[in-house]
All heavy atoms as a GROMACS GRO file, in nm:
protein
  606
    1MET      N    1  -0.722  -0.153   0.807
    1MET     CA    2  -0.614  -0.246   0.820
    1MET      C    3  -0.602  -0.289   0.962
    1MET      O    4  -0.635  -0.218   1.053
    1MET     CB    5  -0.485  -0.176   0.777
    1MET     CG    6  -0.467  -0.164   0.628
    1MET     SD    7  -0.307  -0.094   0.590
    1MET     CE    8  -0.358   0.069   0.548
    2SER      N    9  -0.547  -0.409   0.978
    2SER     CA   10  -0.528  -0.461   1.111
    2SER      C   11  -0.405  -0.396   1.179
    2SER      O   12  -0.320  -0.341   1.115
    2SER     CB   13  -0.512  -0.613   1.110
    2SER     OG   14  -0.392  -0.645   1.040
    3GLU      N   15  -0.400  -0.397   1.308
    3GLU     CA   16  -0.286  -0.342   1.382
    3GLU      C   17  -0.170  -0.444   1.376
    3GLU      O   18  -0.194  -0.559   1.360
    3GLU     CB   19  -0.328  -0.318   1.527
    3GLU     CG   20  -0.429  -0.212   1.542
    3GLU     CD   21  -0.383  -0.077   1.500
    3GLU    OE1   22  -0.265  -0.048   1.512
    3GLU    OE2   23  -0.466   0.003   1.453
    4PRO      N   24  -0.047  -0.414   1.392
    4PRO     CA   25   0.001  -0.275   1.408
    4PRO      C   26   0.018  -0.204   1.276
    4PRO      O   27   0.034  -0.269   1.172
    4PRO     CB   28   0.136  -0.294   1.480
    4PRO     CG   29   0.184  -0.422   1.425
    4PRO     CD   30   0.057  -0.509   1.403
    5GLN      N   31   0.020  -0.072   1.278
    5GLN     CA   32   0.045   0.007   1.160
    5GLN      C   33   0.169   0.095   1.193
    5GLN      O   34   0.191   0.132   1.308
    5GLN     CB   35  -0.072   0.098   1.122
    5GLN     CG   36  -0.192   0.021   1.084
    5GLN     CD   37  -0.308   0.107   1.051
    5GLN    OE1   38  -0.294   0.229   1.039
    5GLN    NE2   39  -0.422   0.053   1.036
    6GLU      N   40   0.246   0.130   1.096
    6GLU     CA   41   0.363   0.205   1.112
    6GLU      C   42   0.373   0.308   1.002
    6GLU      O   43   0.343   0.279   0.890
    6GLU     CB   44   0.485   0.114   1.107
    6GLU     CG   45   0.615   0.185   1.128
    6GLU     CD   46   0.736   0.088   1.121
    6GLU    OE1   47   0.712  -0.031   1.105
    6GLU    OE2   48   0.845   0.138   1.137
    7ILE      N   49   0.407   0.432   1.036
    7ILE     CA   50   0.432   0.533   0.932
    7ILE      C   51   0.580   0.552   0.920
    7ILE      O   52   0.652   0.570   1.016
    7ILE     CB   53   0.366   0.666   0.974
    7ILE    CG1   54   0.213   0.653   0.974
    7ILE    CG2   55   0.406   0.780   0.874
    7ILE    CD1   56   0.141   0.778   1.018
    8ILE      N   57   0.624   0.546   0.794
    8ILE     CA   58   0.766   0.554   0.760
    8ILE      C   59   0.790   0.677   0.675
    8ILE      O   60   0.720   0.691   0.574
    8ILE     CB   61   0.816   0.429   0.685
    8ILE    CG1   62   0.788   0.304   0.767
    8ILE    CG2   63   0.964   0.442   0.645
    8ILE    CD1   64   0.802   0.177   0.686
    9GLU      N   65   0.883   0.766   0.710
    9GLU     CA   66   0.914   0.878   0.628
    9GLU      C   67   1.015   0.835   0.522
    9GLU      O   68   1.115   0.777   0.549
    9GLU     CB   69   0.972   0.990   0.714
    9GLU     CG   70   0.988   1.118   0.632
    9GLU     CD   71   1.019   1.237   0.723
    9GLU    OE1   72   0.982   1.237   0.842
    9GLU    OE2   73   1.085   1.329   0.673
   10THR      N   74   0.977   0.860   0.396
   10THR     CA   75   1.059   0.817   0.287
   10THR      C   76   1.157   0.926   0.243
   10THR      O   77   1.138   1.044   0.284
   10THR     CB   78   0.974   0.778   0.165
   10THR    OG1   79   0.896   0.889   0.127
   10THR    CG2   80   0.884   0.661   0.197
   11ARG      N   81   1.253   0.893   0.163
   11ARG     CA   82   1.356   0.992   0.119
   11ARG      C   83   1.306   1.061  -0.010
   11ARG      O   84   1.220   1.014  -0.080
   11ARG     CB   85   1.485   0.919   0.088
   11ARG     CG   86   1.549   0.857   0.207
   11ARG     CD   87   1.677   0.791   0.173
   11ARG     NE   88   1.725   0.712   0.278
   11ARG     CZ   89   1.838   0.649   0.275
   11ARG    NH1   90   1.914   0.652   0.174
   11ARG    NH2   91   1.876   0.579   0.381
   12GLY      N   92   1.365   1.174  -0.035
   12GLY     CA   93   1.334   1.246  -0.162
   12GLY      C   94   1.308   1.393  -0.133
   12GLY      O   95   1.322   1.440  -0.019
   13ASP      N   96   1.264   1.466  -0.235
   13ASP     CA   97   1.238   1.606  -0.223
   13ASP      C   98   1.108   1.636  -0.154
   13ASP      O   99   1.092   1.743  -0.095
   13ASP     CB  100   1.238   1.674  -0.365
   13ASP     CG  101   1.372   1.667  -0.429
   13ASP    OD1  102   1.473   1.655  -0.358
   13ASP    OD2  103   1.377   1.671  -0.552
   14HIS      N  104   1.014   1.544  -0.161
   14HIS     CA  105   0.880   1.566  -0.104
   14HIS      C  106   0.854   1.463   0.003
   14HIS      O  107   0.901   1.348  -0.007
   14HIS     CB  108   0.769   1.557  -0.212
   14HIS     CG  109   0.791   1.646  -0.325
   14HIS    ND1  110   0.809   1.781  -0.309
   14HIS    CD2  111   0.795   1.626  -0.457
   14HIS    CE1  112   0.822   1.838  -0.434
   14HIS    NE2  113   0.814   1.745  -0.520
   15ARG      N  114   0.780   1.501   0.106
   15ARG     CA  115   0.747   1.412   0.212
   15ARG      C  116   0.637   1.318   0.163
   15ARG      O  117   0.532   1.364   0.113
   15ARG     CB  118   0.700   1.486   0.336
   15ARG     CG  119   0.660   1.395   0.447
   15ARG     CD  120   0.607   1.474   0.562
   15ARG     NE  121   0.544   1.385   0.658
   15ARG     CZ  122   0.607   1.337   0.764
   15ARG    NH1  123   0.730   1.368   0.789
   15ARG    NH2  124   0.543   1.256   0.847
   16VAL      N  125   0.656   1.189   0.183
   16VAL     CA  126   0.552   1.089   0.150
   16VAL      C  127   0.538   1.002   0.269
   16VAL      O  128   0.638   0.938   0.312
   16VAL     CB  129   0.593   1.007   0.023
   16VAL    CG1  130   0.489   0.897  -0.002
   16VAL    CG2  131   0.609   1.098  -0.098
   17ASP      N  132   0.424   0.996   0.330
   17ASP     CA  133   0.400   0.906   0.437
   17ASP      C  134   0.361   0.768   0.387
   17ASP      O  135   0.270   0.758   0.302
   17ASP     CB  136   0.288   0.956   0.530
   17ASP     CG  137   0.330   1.074   0.615
   17ASP    OD1  138   0.450   1.086   0.644
   17ASP    OD2  139   0.242   1.155   0.653
   18LEU      N  140   0.429   0.666   0.429
   18LEU     CA  141   0.402   0.531   0.390
   18LEU      C  142   0.353   0.457   0.510
   18LEU      O  143   0.420   0.441   0.608
   18LEU     CB  144   0.532   0.465   0.332
   18LEU     CG  145   0.528   0.318   0.297
   18LEU    CD1  146   0.431   0.301   0.178
   18LEU    CD2  147   0.666   0.269   0.261
   19VAL      N  148   0.228   0.412   0.502
   19VAL     CA  149   0.168   0.331   0.611
   19VAL      C  150   0.185   0.186   0.577
   19VAL      O  151   0.143   0.143   0.465
   19VAL     CB  152   0.025   0.367   0.633
   19VAL    CG1  153  -0.038   0.281   0.741
   19VAL    CG2  154   0.006   0.518   0.667
   20THR      N  155   0.242   0.107   0.669
   20THR     CA  156   0.257  -0.037   0.643
   20THR      C  157   0.175  -0.112   0.744
   20THR      O  158   0.149  -0.066   0.850
   20THR     CB  159   0.407  -0.077   0.653
   20THR    OG1  160   0.450  -0.056   0.790
   20THR    CG2  161   0.494  -0.002   0.554
   21SER      N  162   0.132  -0.234   0.704
   21SER     CA  163   0.051  -0.314   0.798
   21SER      C  164   0.080  -0.464   0.776
   21SER      O  165   0.103  -0.503   0.659
   21SER     CB  166  -0.092  -0.285   0.775
   21SER     OG  167  -0.172  -0.362   0.866
   22ASP      N  168   0.078  -0.536   0.883
   22ASP     CA  169   0.086  -0.685   0.876
   22ASP      C  170  -0.062  -0.731   0.881
   22ASP      O  171  -0.115  -0.747   0.986
   22ASP     CB  172   0.163  -0.737   0.995
   22ASP     CG  173   0.164  -0.893   1.003
   22ASP    OD1  174   0.115  -0.953   0.906
   22ASP    OD2  175   0.209  -0.942   1.105
   23ALA      N  176  -0.119  -0.749   0.765
   23ALA     CA  177  -0.261  -0.777   0.752
   23ALA      C  178  -0.299  -0.918   0.798
   23ALA      O  179  -0.410  -0.939   0.842
   23ALA     CB  180  -0.308  -0.759   0.607
   24ASN      N  181  -0.207  -1.015   0.784
   24ASN     CA  182  -0.245  -1.152   0.823
   24ASN      C  183  -0.175  -1.198   0.952
   24ASN      O  184  -0.187  -1.315   0.988
   24ASN     CB  185  -0.212  -1.247   0.706
   24ASN     CG  186  -0.066  -1.254   0.672
   24ASN    OD1  187   0.017  -1.191   0.740
   24ASN    ND2  188  -0.032  -1.326   0.568
   25GLY      N  189  -0.100  -1.112   1.023
   25GLY     CA  190  -0.048  -1.146   1.150
   25GLY      C  191   0.074  -1.239   1.149
   25GLY      O  192   0.109  -1.298   1.253
   26ASP      N  193   0.143  -1.249   1.036
   26ASP     CA  194   0.259  -1.341   1.029
   26ASP      C  195   0.390  -1.267   1.065
   26ASP      O  196   0.497  -1.330   1.056
   26ASP     CB  197   0.272  -1.404   0.892
   26ASP     CG  198   0.305  -1.312   0.780
   26ASP    OD1  199   0.309  -1.186   0.803
   26ASP    OD2  200   0.317  -1.356   0.667
   27GLY      N  201   0.382  -1.141   1.104
   27GLY     CA  202   0.503  -1.067   1.141
   27GLY      C  203   0.573  -0.999   1.028
   27GLY      O  204   0.678  -0.936   1.046
   28ARG      N  205   0.521  -1.009   0.905
   28ARG     CA  206   0.579  -0.945   0.789
   28ARG      C  207   0.480  -0.846   0.729
   28ARG      O  208   0.360  -0.869   0.733
   28ARG     CB  209   0.623  -1.046   0.681
   28ARG     CG  210   0.734  -1.135   0.732
   28ARG     CD  211   0.786  -1.224   0.623
   28ARG     NE  212   0.686  -1.320   0.586
   28ARG     CZ  213   0.704  -1.428   0.511
   28ARG    NH1  214   0.828  -1.453   0.469
   28ARG    NH2  215   0.607  -1.512   0.484
   29THR      N  216   0.531  -0.738   0.670
   29THR     CA  217   0.445  -0.641   0.604
   29THR      C  218   0.378  -0.700   0.483
   29THR      O  219   0.440  -0.770   0.402
   29THR     CB  220   0.528  -0.518   0.564
   29THR    OG1  221   0.590  -0.460   0.678
   29THR    CG2  222   0.443  -0.412   0.492
   30ASP      N  223   0.245  -0.677   0.474
   30ASP     CA  224   0.165  -0.728   0.365
   30ASP      C  225   0.103  -0.616   0.279
   30ASP      O  226   0.064  -0.639   0.167
   30ASP     CB  227   0.048  -0.818   0.416
   30ASP     CG  228   0.102  -0.929   0.501
   30ASP    OD1  229   0.177  -1.010   0.448
   30ASP    OD2  230   0.063  -0.941   0.618
   31VAL      N  231   0.083  -0.502   0.345
   31VAL     CA  232   0.017  -0.388   0.276
   31VAL      C  233   0.101  -0.265   0.296
   31VAL      O  234   0.147  -0.234   0.407
   31VAL     CB  235  -0.123  -0.366   0.339
   31VAL    CG1  236  -0.195  -0.253   0.269
   31VAL    CG2  237  -0.209  -0.494   0.331
   32TRP      N  238   0.116  -0.189   0.185
   32TRP     CA  239   0.184  -0.059   0.187
   32TRP      C  240   0.086   0.036   0.125
   32TRP      O  241   0.032   0.020   0.020
   32TRP     CB  242   0.309  -0.061   0.103
   32TRP     CG  243   0.416  -0.155   0.151
   32TRP    CD1  244   0.524  -0.125   0.228
   32TRP    CD2  245   0.428  -0.296   0.120
   32TRP    NE1  246   0.599  -0.235   0.249
   32TRP    CE2  247   0.546  -0.340   0.181
   32TRP    CE3  248   0.348  -0.383   0.048
   32TRP    CZ2  249   0.589  -0.473   0.174
   32TRP    CZ3  250   0.391  -0.515   0.036
   32TRP    CH2  251   0.510  -0.558   0.101
   33VAL      N  252   0.060   0.151   0.196
   33VAL     CA  253  -0.029   0.256   0.147
   33VAL      C  254   0.043   0.386   0.159
   33VAL      O  255   0.099   0.418   0.264
   33VAL     CB  256  -0.161   0.260   0.230
   33VAL    CG1  257  -0.253   0.368   0.177
   33VAL    CG2  258  -0.232   0.123   0.224
   34SER      N  259   0.040   0.470   0.053
   34SER     CA  260   0.108   0.596   0.061
   34SER      C  261   0.024   0.709  -0.003
   34SER      O  262  -0.058   0.688  -0.086
   34SER     CB  263   0.246   0.590  -0.007
   34SER     OG  264   0.235   0.545  -0.140
   35ASP      N  265   0.045   0.827   0.051
   35ASP     CA  266  -0.014   0.950  -0.001
   35ASP      C  267   0.095   1.020  -0.085
   35ASP      O  268   0.186   1.078  -0.033
   35ASP     CB  269  -0.052   1.040   0.117
   35ASP     CG  270  -0.101   1.179   0.070
   35ASP    OD1  271  -0.123   1.198  -0.050
   35ASP    OD2  272  -0.108   1.271   0.154
   36THR      N  273   0.081   1.006  -0.217
   36THR     CA  274   0.190   1.057  -0.303
   36THR      C  275   0.174   1.204  -0.341
   36THR      O  276   0.272   1.263  -0.392
   36THR     CB  277   0.196   0.970  -0.431
   36THR    OG1  278   0.070   0.979  -0.497
   36THR    CG2  279   0.229   0.828  -0.400
   37ASP      N  280   0.057   1.258  -0.325
   37ASP     CA  281   0.039   1.401  -0.364
   37ASP      C  282   0.020   1.497  -0.245
   37ASP      O  283  -0.004   1.618  -0.266
   37ASP     CB  284  -0.077   1.416  -0.465
   37ASP     CG  285  -0.213   1.370  -0.410
   37ASP    OD1  286  -0.222   1.341  -0.284
   37ASP    OD2  287  -0.306   1.365  -0.485
   38GLY      N  288   0.030   1.447  -0.125
   38GLY     CA  289   0.025   1.534  -0.002
   38GLY      C  290  -0.108   1.588   0.036
   38GLY      O  291  -0.114   1.682   0.114
   39ASP      N  292  -0.216   1.531  -0.018
   39ASP     CA  293  -0.348   1.580   0.018
   39ASP      C  294  -0.409   1.511   0.140
   39ASP      O  295  -0.526   1.540   0.179
   39ASP     CB  296  -0.447   1.569  -0.102
   39ASP     CG  297  -0.477   1.423  -0.142
   39ASP    OD1  298  -0.420   1.334  -0.079
   39ASP    OD2  299  -0.564   1.407  -0.230
   40GLY      N  300  -0.337   1.422   0.204
   40GLY     CA  301  -0.382   1.355   0.323
   40GLY      C  302  -0.467   1.231   0.297
   40GLY      O  303  -0.518   1.167   0.388
   41LYS      N  304  -0.485   1.195   0.171
   41LYS     CA  305  -0.559   1.078   0.129
   41LYS      C  306  -0.467   0.977   0.067
   41LYS      O  307  -0.379   1.014  -0.008
   41LYS     CB  308  -0.672   1.114   0.032
   41LYS     CG  309  -0.775   1.210   0.088
   41LYS     CD  310  -0.875   1.244  -0.021
   41LYS     CE  311  -0.968   1.354   0.024
   41LYS     NZ  312  -1.058   1.395  -0.083
   42PRO      N  313  -0.489   0.848   0.091
   42PRO     CA  314  -0.401   0.748   0.021
   42PRO      C  315  -0.422   0.749  -0.128
   42PRO      O  316  -0.538   0.760  -0.174
   42PRO     CB  317  -0.448   0.614   0.087
   42PRO     CG  318  -0.583   0.643   0.142
   42PRO     CD  319  -0.591   0.786   0.175
   43ASP      N  320  -0.315   0.733  -0.201
   43ASP     CA  321  -0.321   0.732  -0.352
   43ASP      C  322  -0.267   0.598  -0.406
   43ASP      O  323  -0.302   0.559  -0.513
   43ASP     CB  324  -0.241   0.845  -0.406
   43ASP     CG  325  -0.278   0.981  -0.352
   43ASP    OD1  326  -0.398   1.016  -0.360
   43ASP    OD2  327  -0.194   1.047  -0.296
   44LEU      N  328  -0.172   0.541  -0.337
   44LEU     CA  329  -0.098   0.428  -0.389
   44LEU      C  330  -0.110   0.310  -0.291
   44LEU      O  331  -0.082   0.330  -0.173
   44LEU     CB  332   0.049   0.464  -0.415
   44LEU     CG  333   0.138   0.354  -0.467
   44LEU    CD1  334   0.102   0.317  -0.612
   44LEU    CD2  335   0.285   0.398  -0.464
   45PHE      N  336  -0.153   0.196  -0.340
   45PHE     CA  337  -0.173   0.080  -0.256
   45PHE      C  338  -0.086  -0.035  -0.312
   45PHE      O  339  -0.095  -0.058  -0.433
   45PHE     CB  340  -0.322   0.036  -0.258
   45PHE     CG  341  -0.415   0.142  -0.211
   45PHE    CD1  342  -0.454   0.243  -0.294
   45PHE    CD2  343  -0.466   0.138  -0.080
   45PHE    CE1  344  -0.542   0.342  -0.248
   45PHE    CE2  345  -0.554   0.233  -0.036
   45PHE     CZ  346  -0.595   0.337  -0.120
   46GLN      N  347  -0.014  -0.102  -0.228
   46GLN     CA  348   0.066  -0.217  -0.272
   46GLN      C  349   0.035  -0.332  -0.178
   46GLN      O  350   0.028  -0.316  -0.056
   46GLN     CB  351   0.214  -0.186  -0.277
   46GLN     CG  352   0.243  -0.077  -0.381
   46GLN     CD  353   0.387  -0.036  -0.382
   46GLN    OE1  354   0.446   0.001  -0.285
   46GLN    NE2  355   0.447  -0.050  -0.501
   47PHE      N  356   0.027  -0.454  -0.234
   47PHE     CA  357  -0.009  -0.573  -0.159
   47PHE      C  358   0.093  -0.688  -0.183
   47PHE      O  359   0.128  -0.710  -0.298
   47PHE     CB  360  -0.151  -0.623  -0.196
   47PHE     CG  361  -0.258  -0.519  -0.186
   47PHE    CD1  362  -0.295  -0.449  -0.295
   47PHE    CD2  363  -0.320  -0.496  -0.064
   47PHE    CE1  364  -0.398  -0.350  -0.289
   47PHE    CE2  365  -0.422  -0.400  -0.053
   47PHE     CZ  366  -0.460  -0.327  -0.168
   48ASP      N  367   0.130  -0.757  -0.079
   48ASP     CA  368   0.203  -0.881  -0.088
   48ASP      C  369   0.097  -0.993  -0.070
   48ASP      O  370   0.054  -1.022   0.041
   48ASP     CB  371   0.308  -0.890   0.019
   48ASP     CG  372   0.377  -1.027   0.021
   48ASP    OD1  373   0.358  -1.110  -0.071
   48ASP    OD2  374   0.444  -1.054   0.122
   49THR      N  375   0.048  -1.054  -0.176
   49THR     CA  376  -0.062  -1.147  -0.172
   49THR      C  377  -0.017  -1.291  -0.143
   49THR      O  378  -0.099  -1.373  -0.111
   49THR     CB  379  -0.146  -1.143  -0.300
   49THR    OG1  380  -0.060  -1.173  -0.408
   49THR    CG2  381  -0.207  -1.009  -0.321
   50ASP      N  382   0.112  -1.319  -0.157
   50ASP     CA  383   0.156  -1.459  -0.139
   50ASP      C  384   0.249  -1.474  -0.018
   50ASP      O  385   0.302  -1.583   0.004
   50ASP     CB  386   0.219  -1.517  -0.262
   50ASP     CG  387   0.339  -1.441  -0.309
   50ASP    OD1  388   0.389  -1.347  -0.234
   50ASP    OD2  389   0.392  -1.471  -0.420
   51GLY      N  390   0.274  -1.367   0.058
   51GLY     CA  391   0.352  -1.376   0.180
   51GLY      C  392   0.501  -1.392   0.166
   51GLY      O  393   0.571  -1.427   0.261
   52ASP      N  394   0.554  -1.356   0.046
   52ASP     CA  395   0.700  -1.371   0.025
   52ASP      C  396   0.776  -1.245   0.059
   52ASP      O  397   0.898  -1.240   0.047
   52ASP     CB  398   0.731  -1.417  -0.118
   52ASP     CG  399   0.696  -1.310  -0.220
   52ASP    OD1  400   0.640  -1.200  -0.187
   52ASP    OD2  401   0.723  -1.332  -0.339
   53GLY      N  402   0.709  -1.139   0.110
   53GLY     CA  403   0.774  -1.017   0.145
   53GLY      C  404   0.794  -0.918   0.035
   53GLY      O  405   0.854  -0.812   0.052
   54ARG      N  406   0.746  -0.949  -0.089
   54ARG     CA  407   0.761  -0.864  -0.201
   54ARG      C  408   0.621  -0.817  -0.250
   54ARG      O  409   0.522  -0.887  -0.238
   54ARG     CB  410   0.831  -0.933  -0.317
   54ARG     CG  411   0.970  -0.973  -0.285
   54ARG     CD  412   1.037  -1.033  -0.406
   54ARG     NE  413   1.131  -1.130  -0.364
   54ARG     CZ  414   1.170  -1.235  -0.434
   54ARG    NH1  415   1.130  -1.250  -0.553
   54ARG    NH2  416   1.260  -1.318  -0.382
   55VAL      N  417   0.618  -0.696  -0.311
   55VAL     CA  418   0.492  -0.646  -0.365
   55VAL      C  419   0.454  -0.726  -0.485
   55VAL      O  420   0.526  -0.746  -0.578
   55VAL     CB  421   0.511  -0.495  -0.402
   55VAL    CG1  422   0.388  -0.446  -0.480
   55VAL    CG2  423   0.538  -0.410  -0.280
   56ASP      N  424   0.324  -0.775  -0.480
   56ASP     CA  425   0.270  -0.849  -0.593
   56ASP      C  426   0.174  -0.766  -0.673
   56ASP      O  427   0.161  -0.790  -0.797
   56ASP     CB  428   0.197  -0.975  -0.537
   56ASP     CG  429   0.290  -1.067  -0.468
   56ASP    OD1  430   0.396  -1.102  -0.522
   56ASP    OD2  431   0.255  -1.109  -0.355
   57VAL      N  432   0.102  -0.678  -0.613
   57VAL     CA  433  -0.002  -0.599  -0.682
   57VAL      C  434   0.015  -0.452  -0.638
   57VAL      O  435   0.022  -0.421  -0.519
   57VAL     CB  436  -0.145  -0.646  -0.646
   57VAL    CG1  437  -0.248  -0.560  -0.715
   57VAL    CG2  438  -0.163  -0.793  -0.682
   58THR      N  439   0.013  -0.361  -0.735
   58THR     CA  440   0.019  -0.216  -0.710
   58THR      C  441  -0.110  -0.160  -0.769
   58THR      O  442  -0.140  -0.186  -0.882
   58THR     CB  443   0.143  -0.152  -0.772
   58THR    OG1  444   0.257  -0.213  -0.715
   58THR    CG2  445   0.140  -0.004  -0.748
   59MET      N  446  -0.178  -0.083  -0.688
   59MET     CA  447  -0.305  -0.019  -0.735
   59MET      C  448  -0.301   0.130  -0.701
   59MET      O  449  -0.231   0.174  -0.609
   59MET     CB  450  -0.423  -0.083  -0.664
   59MET     CG  451  -0.439  -0.232  -0.691
   59MET     SD  452  -0.582  -0.304  -0.607
   59MET     CE  453  -0.709  -0.241  -0.714
   60VAL      N  454  -0.378   0.208  -0.777
   60VAL     CA  455  -0.389   0.356  -0.753
   60VAL      C  456  -0.531   0.390  -0.738
   60VAL      O  457  -0.623   0.324  -0.783
   60VAL     CB  458  -0.327   0.434  -0.873
   60VAL    CG1  459  -0.180   0.416  -0.879
   60VAL    CG2  460  -0.393   0.404  -1.003
   61ASP      N  461  -0.552   0.498  -0.664
   61ASP     CA  462  -0.687   0.555  -0.639
   61ASP      C  463  -0.703   0.674  -0.734
   61ASP      O  464  -0.660   0.785  -0.702
   61ASP     CB  465  -0.697   0.601  -0.496
   61ASP     CG  466  -0.832   0.659  -0.461
   61ASP    OD1  467  -0.926   0.650  -0.545
   61ASP    OD2  468  -0.846   0.717  -0.352
   62LEU      N  469  -0.765   0.655  -0.846
   62LEU     CA  470  -0.775   0.755  -0.950
   62LEU      C  471  -0.875   0.869  -0.912
   62LEU      O  472  -0.846   0.981  -0.936
   62LEU     CB  473  -0.823   0.696  -1.081
   62LEU     CG  474  -0.725   0.597  -1.145
   62LEU    CD1  475  -0.787   0.533  -1.267
   62LEU    CD2  476  -0.595   0.661  -1.177
   63ASP      N  477  -0.984   0.832  -0.847
   63ASP     CA  478  -1.083   0.933  -0.815
   63ASP      C  479  -1.067   0.991  -0.670
   63ASP      O  480  -1.152   1.069  -0.623
   63ASP     CB  481  -1.226   0.885  -0.832
   63ASP     CG  482  -1.259   0.760  -0.751
   63ASP    OD1  483  -1.173   0.720  -0.669
   63ASP    OD2  484  -1.364   0.702  -0.774
   64GLU      N  485  -0.960   0.949  -0.600
   64GLU     CA  486  -0.924   0.996  -0.464
   64GLU      C  487  -1.039   0.978  -0.366
   64GLU      O  488  -1.059   1.068  -0.284
   64GLU     CB  489  -0.875   1.138  -0.475
   64GLU     CG  490  -0.745   1.147  -0.555
   64GLU     CD  491  -0.679   1.282  -0.547
   64GLU    OE1  492  -0.737   1.373  -0.491
   64GLU    OE2  493  -0.570   1.297  -0.603
   65ASP      N  494  -1.110   0.868  -0.370
   65ASP     CA  495  -1.213   0.838  -0.275
   65ASP      C  496  -1.164   0.747  -0.157
   65ASP      O  497  -1.243   0.713  -0.071
   65ASP     CB  498  -1.335   0.778  -0.338
   65ASP     CG  499  -1.309   0.639  -0.394
   65ASP    OD1  500  -1.199   0.593  -0.392
   65ASP    OD2  501  -1.411   0.576  -0.440
   66GLY      N  502  -1.035   0.718  -0.159
   66GLY     CA  503  -0.984   0.636  -0.052
   66GLY      C  504  -0.982   0.484  -0.084
   66GLY      O  505  -0.928   0.405  -0.003
   67ASN      N  506  -1.035   0.445  -0.200
   67ASN     CA  507  -1.036   0.302  -0.240
   67ASN      C  508  -0.954   0.290  -0.369
   67ASN      O  509  -0.977   0.369  -0.464
   67ASN     CB  510  -1.181   0.255  -0.260
   67ASN     CG  511  -1.259   0.260  -0.134
   67ASN    OD1  512  -1.218   0.211  -0.032
   67ASN    ND2  513  -1.375   0.326  -0.141
   68PRO      N  514  -0.875   0.188  -0.380
   68PRO     CA  515  -0.797   0.168  -0.506
   68PRO      C  516  -0.891   0.134  -0.621
   68PRO      O  517  -0.989   0.059  -0.603
   68PRO     CB  518  -0.703   0.050  -0.472
   68PRO     CG  519  -0.756  -0.014  -0.352
   68PRO     CD  520  -0.841   0.090  -0.282
   69ASP      N  521  -0.862   0.190  -0.739
   69ASP     CA  522  -0.947   0.172  -0.855
   69ASP      C  523  -0.885   0.092  -0.968
   69ASP      O  524  -0.956   0.028  -1.040
   69ASP     CB  525  -0.984   0.311  -0.916
   69ASP     CG  526  -1.055   0.400  -0.818
   69ASP    OD1  527  -1.155   0.354  -0.756
   69ASP    OD2  528  -1.010   0.514  -0.799
   70LEU      N  529  -0.755   0.099  -0.984
   70LEU     CA  530  -0.693   0.047  -1.099
   70LEU      C  531  -0.564  -0.030  -1.064
   70LEU      O  532  -0.482   0.022  -0.988
   70LEU     CB  533  -0.652   0.162  -1.195
   70LEU     CG  534  -0.575   0.131  -1.321
   70LEU    CD1  535  -0.659   0.051  -1.423
   70LEU    CD2  536  -0.524   0.258  -1.385
   71ILE      N  537  -0.550  -0.153  -1.114
   71ILE     CA  538  -0.427  -0.228  -1.100
   71ILE      C  539  -0.333  -0.173  -1.201
   71ILE      O  540  -0.358  -0.176  -1.319
   71ILE     CB  541  -0.453  -0.378  -1.118
   71ILE    CG1  542  -0.544  -0.430  -1.009
   71ILE    CG2  543  -0.318  -0.451  -1.113
   71ILE    CD1  544  -0.582  -0.576  -1.027
   72VAL      N  545  -0.213  -0.123  -1.156
   72VAL     CA  546  -0.118  -0.072  -1.245
   72VAL      C  547   0.005  -0.164  -1.260
   72VAL      O  548   0.082  -0.145  -1.354
   72VAL     CB  549  -0.069   0.068  -1.201
   72VAL    CG1  550  -0.181   0.168  -1.214
   72VAL    CG2  551  -0.014   0.066  -1.061
   73ASP      N  552   0.019  -0.260  -1.171
   73ASP     CA  553   0.127  -0.350  -1.177
   73ASP      C  554   0.095  -0.474  -1.098
   73ASP      O  555   0.032  -0.464  -0.990
   73ASP     CB  556   0.256  -0.282  -1.127
   73ASP     CG  557   0.377  -0.373  -1.149
   73ASP    OD1  558   0.381  -0.453  -1.240
   73ASP    OD2  559   0.473  -0.360  -1.070
   74GLY      N  560   0.132  -0.587  -1.141
   74GLY     CA  561   0.110  -0.710  -1.068
   74GLY      C  562   0.176  -0.828  -1.139
   74GLY      O  563   0.199  -0.824  -1.258
   75ASP      N  564   0.205  -0.929  -1.062
   75ASP     CA  565   0.269  -1.047  -1.119
   75ASP      C  566   0.166  -1.162  -1.140
   75ASP      O  567   0.202  -1.275  -1.139
   75ASP     CB  568   0.382  -1.096  -1.035
   75ASP     CG  569   0.338  -1.150  -0.900
   75ASP    OD1  570   0.221  -1.141  -0.864
   75ASP    OD2  571   0.423  -1.208  -0.829
   76GLY      N  572   0.040  -1.121  -1.160
   76GLY     CA  573  -0.066  -1.217  -1.176
   76GLY      C  574  -0.149  -1.241  -1.048
   76GLY      O  575  -0.248  -1.303  -1.047
   77GLY      N  576  -0.103  -1.180  -0.937
   77GLY     CA  577  -0.179  -1.186  -0.812
   77GLY      C  578  -0.294  -1.090  -0.819
   77GLY      O  579  -0.304  -1.004  -0.901
   78LEU      N  580  -0.388  -1.115  -0.725
   78LEU     CA  581  -0.504  -1.026  -0.718
   78LEU      C  582  -0.503  -0.959  -0.580
   78LEU      O  583  -0.454  -1.016  -0.483
   78LEU     CB  584  -0.635  -1.109  -0.735
   78LEU     CG  585  -0.652  -1.174  -0.872
   78LEU    CD1  586  -0.779  -1.264  -0.866
   78LEU    CD2  587  -0.668  -1.065  -0.981
   79PRO      N  588  -0.554  -0.833  -0.576
   79PRO     CA  589  -0.558  -0.765  -0.445
   79PRO      C  590  -0.648  -0.839  -0.348
   79PRO      O  591  -0.743  -0.913  -0.391
   79PRO     CB  592  -0.618  -0.629  -0.479
   79PRO     CG  593  -0.683  -0.645  -0.611
   79PRO     CD  594  -0.612  -0.757  -0.681
   80PRO      N  595  -0.622  -0.826  -0.221
   80PRO     CA  596  -0.708  -0.892  -0.120
   80PRO      C  597  -0.850  -0.844  -0.127
   80PRO      O  598  -0.874  -0.729  -0.160
   80PRO     CB  599  -0.643  -0.858   0.013
   80PRO     CG  600  -0.526  -0.776  -0.014
   80PRO     CD  601  -0.515  -0.750  -0.161
   81ALA      N  602  -0.948  -0.928  -0.100
   81ALA     CA  603  -1.089  -0.892  -0.106
   81ALA      C  604  -1.124  -0.802   0.010
   81ALA      O  605  -1.066  -0.799   0.114
   81ALA     CB  606  -1.176  -1.016  -0.099
   0.00000   0.00000   0.00000
């Protein structure tokens, strides 16, 4: 991901690190990546593909290799190439 990146501690019973990034340099967050199971590897990827500040595509890493495998939610947008 391009700089800058920020880690945000989320609320709840378990610690989840959420890494955000402004991928296209417009000053707004475009990518959200989180480790949902605490193994130190990203599991959940969310993308704002149209620049409106809202998540358009949510993907998960099923085999935990660090790359998203499956689109689980989206409004018709596609993840960035």
